[in-house]
C-alpha positions in Angstrom: 68.7 141.2 9.5 71.6 140.9 12.0 71.9 143.0 15.1 74.8 145.1 16.3 74.7 143.5 19.8 75.4 140.1 18.3 78.5 141.3 16.5 79.8 143.4 19.4 79.2 140.6 22.0 81.1 138.0 19.8 83.9 140.5 19.3 84.3 141.0 23.0 84.5 137.3 23.6 87.1 136.7 20.9 89.2 139.7 22.1 89.1 138.4 25.7 87.3 141.6 26.6 83.7 140.6 27.3 83.3 143.5 29.7 84.3 145.9 26.8 87.0 147.7 28.9 89.9 147.6 26.5 87.6 148.1 23.5 84.5 150.1 24.5 81.3 149.3 22.8 81.1 152.7 21.1 84.5 152.1 19.5 83.5 148.7 18.2 80.3 150.1 16.9 82.2 152.7 14.8 84.2 149.9 13.3 81.0 147.9 12.7 79.7 150.9 10.7 82.9 151.0 8.7 82.6 147.4 7.9 79.0 147.9 6.6 80.2 150.6 4.3 83.1 148.6 3.1 80.8 145.6 2.3 78.3 147.8 0.4 81.1 149.3 -1.6 82.1 145.9 -2.9 78.6 144.3 -2.8 76.1 147.1 -3.7 73.3 144.6 -3.6 73.8 144.0 0.1 71.5 146.9 1.0 69.0 148.3 -1.4 65.9 150.4 -1.4 63.3 151.4 -4.0 63.3 155.1 -4.7 61.4 157.4 -7.1 63.5 159.5 -9.4 62.1 162.7 -11.1 63.4 163.0 -14.6 64.9 166.0 -16.3 64.1 167.0 -19.9 66.2 165.0 -22.4 67.9 161.6 -22.5 70.6 162.3 -20.0 69.6 161.8 -16.4 71.2 161.9 -12.9 70.4 160.2 -9.6 69.8 163.1 -7.2 72.7 163.6 -4.8 72.0 161.9 -1.5 74.7 160.9 1.0 73.0 157.6 1.5 72.8 156.5 -2.1 75.8 154.5 -3.3 74.8 153.7 -6.8 71.9 152.9 -9.1 71.0 149.2 -9.4 68.0 149.0 -11.7 65.0 151.0 -13.0 61.8 149.1 -12.7 58.9 151.1 -14.2 57.4 154.5 -14.8 55.8 155.9 -11.7 52.0 155.8 -12.1 50.1 159.0 -12.8 47.9 160.6 -10.1 45.0 158.7 -11.6 46.9 155.4 -11.1 47.7 154.8 -14.8 51.0 154.9 -16.6 53.1 152.5 -14.6 54.6 150.9 -17.7 57.6 148.6 -17.2 61.1 149.8 -18.3 63.7 147.5 -19.9 67.4 147.8 -19.7 69.3 148.1 -23.0 72.8 148.6 -24.2 73.7 152.0 -25.6 75.3 150.3 -28.6 71.9 148.8 -29.5 70.1 152.1 -29.4 72.9 153.8 -31.3 72.7 151.1 -34.0 68.9 151.0 -34.3 68.2 154.7 -33.7 71.4 156.8 -34.3 69.5 160.1 -33.6 67.7 159.0 -30.4 69.1 161.9 -28.4 67.5 164.4 -30.9 63.9 165.3 -30.0 63.2 166.2 -33.7 63.8 162.6 -34.6 62.5 160.9 -31.4 60.0 163.2 -29.6 60.4 163.5 -25.8 57.7 161.9 -23.8 56.6 161.5 -20.2 56.9 157.7 -20.2 60.2 155.8 -20.5 60.5 152.6 -22.4 64.2 151.7 -22.0 67.2 152.9 -20.1 70.9 152.7 -20.4 73.2 152.4 -17.4 76.9 151.9 -16.9 78.0 151.0 -13.3 81.3 152.9 -13.8 79.1 156.0 -13.7 77.0 155.2 -10.7 74.8 158.3 -10.7 74.2 158.7 -14.5 71.8 157.0 -16.8 70.0 157.6 -20.1 66.3 157.1 -20.9 64.6 156.3 -24.2 62.7 158.1 -25.4 64.1 161.3 -24.0 61.8 162.6 -21.2 59.7 165.8 -21.5 60.7 166.7 -17.9 57.4 165.5 -16.3 58.2 161.8 -15.9 59.2 159.9 -12.7 60.6 156.4 -12.5 60.7 153.8 -9.8 64.3 152.6 -9.3 66.3 150.3 -7.1 69.4 151.9 -5.5 72.2 150.6 -3.3 72.0 152.6 -0.1 73.8 153.0 3.2 71.6 152.0 6.2 71.4 154.2 9.2 74.7 153.8 11.3 74.6 151.9 14.5 76.6 154.7 16.3 74.0 157.3 15.1 71.2 155.4 16.7 72.8 154.9 20.1 73.5 157.5 22.8 77.1 158.6 22.5 79.5 156.5 24.6 76.8 154.0 25.7 78.2 151.1 27.7 74.9 149.1 27.8 75.0 146.2 25.3 71.2 146.2 25.3 71.3 149.6 23.6 72.9 147.9 20.6 70.0 145.5 20.0 69.3 147.2 16.8 69.9 146.1 13.1 73.3 146.8 11.7 71.8 147.1 8.3 72.8 144.0 6.5 71.4 140.5 6.3 72.6 138.0 8.9 74.7 136.2 6.2 77.2 139.0 6.6 77.6 138.7 10.4 80.8 136.7 10.2 82.2 139.0 7.6 81.4 142.0 9.8 82.9 140.3 12.8 86.2 139.8 10.9 86.2 143.5 10.0 85.6 144.6 13.6 88.4 142.2 14.8 90.7 143.5 12.1 90.3 147.1 13.3 90.4 146.1 17.0 93.7 144.3 16.6 95.3 147.3 14.9 94.5 149.5 17.9 97.6 151.7 18.4 99.1 150.6 21.7 101.1 147.8 23.3 98.1 145.4 22.9 98.1 145.8 19.1 98.4 142.5 17.2 99.1 143.3 13.6 99.5 139.6 12.6 96.0 138.8 13.9 94.7 141.9 12.2 96.1 140.7 8.9 94.4 137.3 9.3 91.0 138.9 10.0 91.4 141.3 7.1 92.3 138.5 4.7 89.3 136.6 5.9 87.1 139.6 5.4 88.5 140.2 2.0 88.2 136.6 0.9 84.5 136.5 2.0 83.9 139.4 -0.4 85.6 137.7 -3.2 88.8 139.7 -3.7 92.3 139.1 -2.7 93.6 141.0 0.4 97.0 142.7 0.1 99.2 142.2 3.2 100.3 145.8 3.1 96.7 147.0 3.1 95.8 144.9 6.0 98.0 146.8 8.5 98.2 150.4 7.5 100.3 152.6 9.8 98.3 154.6 12.4 95.3 152.3 12.0 94.1 152.7 15.6 91.5 155.3 16.7 
């Protein structure tokens, strides 16, 4: 996993501000955190964790609200019972398949609710909702994979710290995202609202950031008014 210090040091060199006078480390760290969030929004698999989800009674389920959880990625298995048994694997299926093979699968009088889940239905356009088959009796728990936000860099460092050694901590994403994060930090830095602002350079870095994530950058989005902190 990459470190914040690596990104901030490289940013200082490329901004001709290796002493971090014009762009303080704390300011760059805030933009680094923004970049991490932006990447995870586009690439949810960039940071994942396994979590245990308690199930409500019925087929319709929700991922508990947690500020760190971005969306559900997968459901792996039933969480084992206290005696260690019951960790049956769970398969993903399409709702249309269940509707065709078992039209009344939401009705417990046709498909009795049980503790263990066999299949689940998920639509990424509804990131916190999913369905289970058979419907749960309200006592089940499943082990899932979720896209999550890592702890922020700025939240782990003393406010206003000017010591680069304090930033020798993970930024939360694999090292393969270091160059992408650097482009985001440079994009934000070059938008800083004063006479040193360089919107053209900001646009280039935003386009590089966007291209790395696989979508087209819009020029007007690259230099919003009032972009500086």
